[in-house]
C-alpha positions as CSV (number, residue, x, y, z in Angstrom):
1,X,-96.7,-135.3,95.9
2,X,-99.1,-137.6,97.8
3,X,-99.2,-138.8,101.4
4,X,-96.3,-140.9,102.4
5,X,-93.9,-139.2,99.9
6,X,-95.3,-140.9,96.8
7,X,-94.9,-138.9,93.6
8,X,-96.9,-139.3,90.5
9,X,-95.3,-139.0,87.1
10,X,-96.3,-139.3,83.4
11,X,-95.0,-142.3,81.5
12,X,-92.3,-141.8,78.9
13,X,-93.4,-140.6,75.4
14,X,-94.7,-143.4,73.3
15,X,-92.2,-143.9,70.5
16,X,-94.7,-145.7,68.4
17,X,-97.0,-142.7,67.9
18,X,-96.2,-141.0,64.6
19,X,-95.1,-137.4,64.6
20,X,-96.2,-136.9,61.0
21,X,-99.9,-137.7,60.7
22,X,-100.4,-136.6,57.1
23,X,-102.2,-139.1,54.9
24,X,-100.0,-140.9,52.4
25,X,-101.1,-142.6,49.1
26,X,-100.9,-146.4,49.1
27,X,-98.2,-148.0,46.9
28,X,-99.3,-148.6,43.3
29,X,-99.6,-152.4,43.6
30,X,-100.3,-153.1,47.3
31,X,-100.7,-156.7,48.4
32,X,-104.4,-156.4,49.1
33,X,-106.2,-159.6,49.8
34,X,-109.1,-160.6,52.1
35,X,-107.4,-163.8,53.2
36,X,-103.8,-164.1,54.5
37,X,-101.3,-164.9,51.8
38,X,-97.8,-166.4,52.4
39,X,-95.3,-164.0,50.8
40,X,-92.1,-165.7,51.9
41,X,-91.2,-169.2,53.2
42,X,-88.0,-170.5,54.5
43,X,-87.1,-173.6,56.4
44,X,-88.9,-173.4,59.7
45,X,-90.6,-170.0,59.0
46,X,-93.4,-168.5,56.9
47,X,-94.2,-164.8,56.5
48,X,-97.9,-164.1,56.0
49,X,-99.5,-160.8,54.8
50,X,-103.1,-159.6,55.1
51,X,-104.5,-156.0,55.0
52,X,-106.7,-155.4,58.1
53,X,-109.8,-153.3,57.6
54,X,-110.2,-154.4,54.0
55,X,-112.7,-152.1,52.2
56,X,-112.1,-149.4,54.8
57,X,-110.8,-146.0,53.8
58,X,-107.9,-146.5,56.3
59,X,-106.6,-150.1,56.3
60,X,-104.5,-150.7,59.4
61,X,-101.1,-152.2,59.5
62,X,-100.8,-154.9,62.2
63,X,-98.2,-157.5,63.1
64,X,-98.4,-160.7,64.9
65,X,-95.5,-163.0,65.8
66,X,-96.0,-166.6,66.6
67,X,-93.2,-169.0,67.4
68,X,-93.5,-172.7,67.9
69,X,-90.4,-174.5,69.3
70,X,-90.1,-178.2,69.3
71,X,-87.2,-179.9,70.9
72,X,-86.7,-183.7,71.5
73,X,-85.2,-182.9,74.9
74,X,-88.5,-181.6,76.2
75,X,-90.7,-184.0,74.3
76,X,-88.9,-187.1,75.8
77,X,-88.3,-185.5,79.2
78,X,-89.9,-185.8,82.6
79,X,-92.8,-183.6,83.9
80,X,-90.4,-181.2,85.6
81,X,-88.5,-180.4,82.4
82,X,-91.7,-180.1,80.4
83,X,-93.2,-177.6,82.9
84,X,-89.9,-175.7,83.0
85,X,-90.1,-175.3,79.2
86,X,-93.7,-174.2,79.5
87,X,-92.8,-171.6,82.1
88,X,-89.9,-170.4,80.0
89,X,-92.2,-169.9,77.0
90,X,-94.7,-168.0,79.2
91,X,-91.9,-165.7,80.5
92,X,-90.7,-165.0,76.9
93,X,-94.2,-164.2,75.8
94,X,-94.8,-161.9,78.8
95,X,-91.5,-160.0,78.2
96,X,-92.4,-159.5,74.5
97,X,-95.8,-158.2,75.5
98,X,-94.2,-155.7,78.0
99,X,-91.8,-154.4,75.3
100,X,-94.4,-154.1,72.6
101,X,-97.4,-152.8,74.7
102,X,-96.7,-149.2,73.7
103,X,-97.0,-150.2,70.0
104,X,-100.3,-152.0,70.6
105,X,-101.9,-148.9,72.2
106,X,-100.4,-146.4,69.8
């Protein structure tokens, strides 16, 4: 306990850190490519794949999520509505980063 009654504590365990750290063999036909490759496309969304660390003994799995929302209500709106939409997008991005931070540092 510190001055003023402040107590220090450790953060909760990181659920993204693996308990089993043994090496596993890659699948027989992995999707290995040096450039991103679209592996699935649907209306309004495309799923891309790329192995990070190509040529490395330990290619790393990574994920990135990008979302682009277009709405006529904002495009044809006044400055206040456009800025409100921009602020909303920034809040959503910040909340996602807060939730996924433990995975990024794992």
